[in-house]
C-alpha positions as CSV (number, residue, x, y, z in Angstrom):
1,M,16.0,36.1,7.2
2,K,12.6,35.1,6.8
3,R,9.4,34.5,8.6
4,V,7.1,31.8,6.8
5,V,4.1,31.5,8.4
6,A,1.4,28.7,6.5
7,I,-2.2,28.4,8.0
8,I,-3.0,24.8,6.1
9,R,-5.8,21.7,6.9
10,P,-5.4,20.1,10.4
11,E,-5.0,16.5,8.2
12,K,-2.4,17.7,6.4
13,L,0.1,19.1,9.3
14,N,2.0,15.6,9.1
15,D,2.7,15.2,5.8
16,V,4.1,19.2,5.6
17,K,5.8,17.7,8.6
18,A,7.7,14.9,7.1
19,A,8.0,16.8,4.1
20,L,9.8,19.5,5.3
21,E,11.8,17.1,8.0
22,E,12.8,15.2,4.7
23,K,14.5,18.5,3.1
24,G,16.2,19.4,6.4
25,Y,13.7,22.2,7.3
26,F,13.1,21.0,11.2
27,A,12.8,24.1,13.2
28,M,8.9,25.6,13.7
29,T,6.0,26.3,15.7
30,V,2.8,24.5,15.4
31,H,-0.2,26.4,16.5
32,E,-4.1,25.7,16.7
33,V,-5.9,28.6,15.3
34,K,-9.3,28.7,13.8
35,G,-10.2,30.8,10.6
36,R,-12.4,31.6,7.6
37,G,-11.6,32.8,4.5
38,A,-13.3,33.3,0.9
39,Q,-16.0,30.2,1.7
40,R,-16.9,32.3,4.9
41,G,-17.5,29.0,6.6
42,I,-19.7,25.5,6.2
43,C,-22.7,24.1,6.7
44,L,-23.1,20.9,8.4
45,Q,-25.8,18.8,9.4
46,Y,-26.6,18.0,12.8
47,R,-29.3,16.2,14.6
48,G,-31.2,16.6,11.5
49,K,-30.8,20.8,11.4
50,Q,-28.5,22.4,9.1
51,I,-25.8,24.3,11.4
52,K,-23.2,26.9,9.9
53,V,-19.8,26.8,11.3
54,D,-18.2,30.0,10.2
55,M,-15.1,29.5,11.9
56,I,-12.7,26.8,10.4
57,P,-10.4,24.5,13.0
58,K,-6.9,25.0,11.2
59,V,-3.4,25.1,11.9
60,E,-0.5,27.7,11.8
61,I,2.7,26.5,10.9
62,E,5.4,29.1,12.4
63,M,9.0,28.7,10.5
64,V,12.4,31.4,10.5
65,I,14.9,30.3,7.8
66,G,17.6,31.8,5.8
67,D,16.0,33.6,2.3
68,S,17.5,31.6,0.1
69,D,15.3,28.3,1.6
70,V,12.2,30.7,1.3
71,H,11.0,29.0,-2.4
72,P,11.8,25.5,-1.5
73,V,9.8,25.6,1.9
74,I,7.1,27.6,0.2
75,D,6.7,24.6,-2.8
76,T,7.1,22.0,-0.4
77,I,4.3,23.3,1.6
78,K,2.1,23.9,-1.7
79,Q,2.8,20.5,-3.1
80,N,2.2,18.8,0.5
81,A,-1.1,21.0,1.7
82,R,-3.1,21.2,-1.8
83,T,-6.3,19.4,-1.5
84,G,-7.6,21.2,-4.2
85,K,-10.4,22.3,-2.4
86,F,-11.5,25.7,-0.8
87,G,-9.9,26.3,2.3
88,D,-6.5,25.1,1.5
89,G,-5.2,27.6,3.2
90,K,-2.4,31.0,2.9
91,I,1.4,31.1,3.0
92,F,2.9,34.3,4.2
93,V,6.4,36.1,4.3
94,S,7.8,39.0,6.1
95,P,11.5,39.7,7.2
96,V,13.2,39.5,10.5
97,E,15.9,41.6,12.0
98,I,17.4,39.9,14.2
99,V,16.8,36.2,16.2
100,V,18.6,36.1,19.5
101,G,18.8,32.0,20.8
102,I,17.6,32.3,25.1
103,R,19.8,29.6,26.1
104,T,23.2,30.5,24.4
105,D,22.3,34.4,24.3
106,D,23.9,33.8,20.4
107,E,22.4,37.3,18.0
108,I,22.3,36.8,14.4
109,I,21.3,39.9,12.8
110,S,20.0,39.6,8.9
């Protein structure tokens, strides 16, 4: 099993979520986060003054899926989160050793 974490623009969350649901991937955890990448923030105009915002709001989507589902999930996220501009986000994949269901006490060992 794999843990997929995608950090994307907040305005793309509904597009990504709908596309994942359409392909049968329903289980996910979503966090509102802040961060910055290579662009090191952005400059905004506020009341005639320029303000540097160096921590930009993002959304983190976290999913635990089977090994064979990794590339379809990554492709779906990329296709629906991409704007072509700096700050579109990143996707991280890491192994998961054990999953335990709290209600059922089911244990899945990969």
